[in-house]
C-alpha positions as CSV (number, residue, x, y, z in Angstrom):
1,X,-5.0,4.5,12.4
2,X,-3.1,4.0,9.2
3,X,-5.0,2.9,6.2
4,X,-2.4,2.6,3.5
5,X,1.1,1.1,3.5
6,X,3.6,1.5,0.7
7,X,6.3,-1.0,-0.2
8,X,9.3,1.0,-1.5
9,X,10.9,-2.2,-2.9
10,X,7.9,-3.0,-5.2
11,X,6.5,0.6,-5.5
12,X,3.1,-0.9,-4.4
13,X,0.5,0.4,-2.0
14,X,-1.7,-1.8,0.2
15,X,-5.0,-1.1,1.9
16,X,-4.6,-2.3,5.5
17,X,-8.4,-2.3,6.1
18,X,-8.8,-4.9,3.2
19,X,-5.8,-7.1,3.8
20,X,-5.8,-10.4,1.8
21,X,-3.7,-13.5,2.2
22,X,-2.0,-12.9,-1.2
23,X,-0.9,-9.4,-0.3
24,X,2.1,-10.6,1.6
25,X,2.2,-7.4,3.6
26,X,3.8,-9.2,6.5
27,X,6.9,-9.8,4.3
28,X,7.6,-6.1,3.7
29,X,10.8,-5.3,5.5
30,X,10.8,-2.3,7.8
31,X,13.3,-0.4,5.6
32,X,10.8,-0.7,2.7
33,X,7.7,0.4,4.5
34,X,6.3,3.8,3.5
35,X,3.4,5.7,5.1
36,X,1.7,8.6,3.4
37,X,0.6,12.1,4.5
38,X,-2.2,12.4,4.0
39,X,-3.0,8.8,4.4
40,X,-5.0,8.3,1.2
41,X,-4.8,6.1,-1.9
42,X,-4.7,9.3,-4.0
43,X,-1.5,10.5,-2.2
44,X,0.2,7.1,-2.6
45,X,-0.8,7.0,-6.3
46,X,0.5,10.6,-6.7
47,X,3.9,9.5,-5.3
48,X,4.1,6.8,-7.9
49,X,2.8,3.7,-6.0
50,X,0.7,1.2,-7.9
51,X,-2.2,-0.5,-6.2
52,X,-2.0,-4.1,-4.9
53,X,-4.2,-6.2,-7.1
54,X,-5.4,-8.2,-4.0
55,X,-6.4,-5.5,-1.5
56,X,-7.1,-2.5,-3.7
57,X,-9.4,-3.7,-6.4
58,X,-11.2,-0.8,-8.0
59,X,-9.7,2.4,-6.6
60,X,-7.8,3.4,-9.7
């Protein structure tokens, strides 16, 4: 199962296991979805993605 989803349009990463209503993950277009290998917050952050303030609170 995938834990992290990146939004290429906003350069933001979301935690799928902690989804909040304000995240608006459902509005990310397919062409803007990014998955990470390995599937970790650290990898997303290393690729320049900022954390979503709603679903990733204190991981930075």
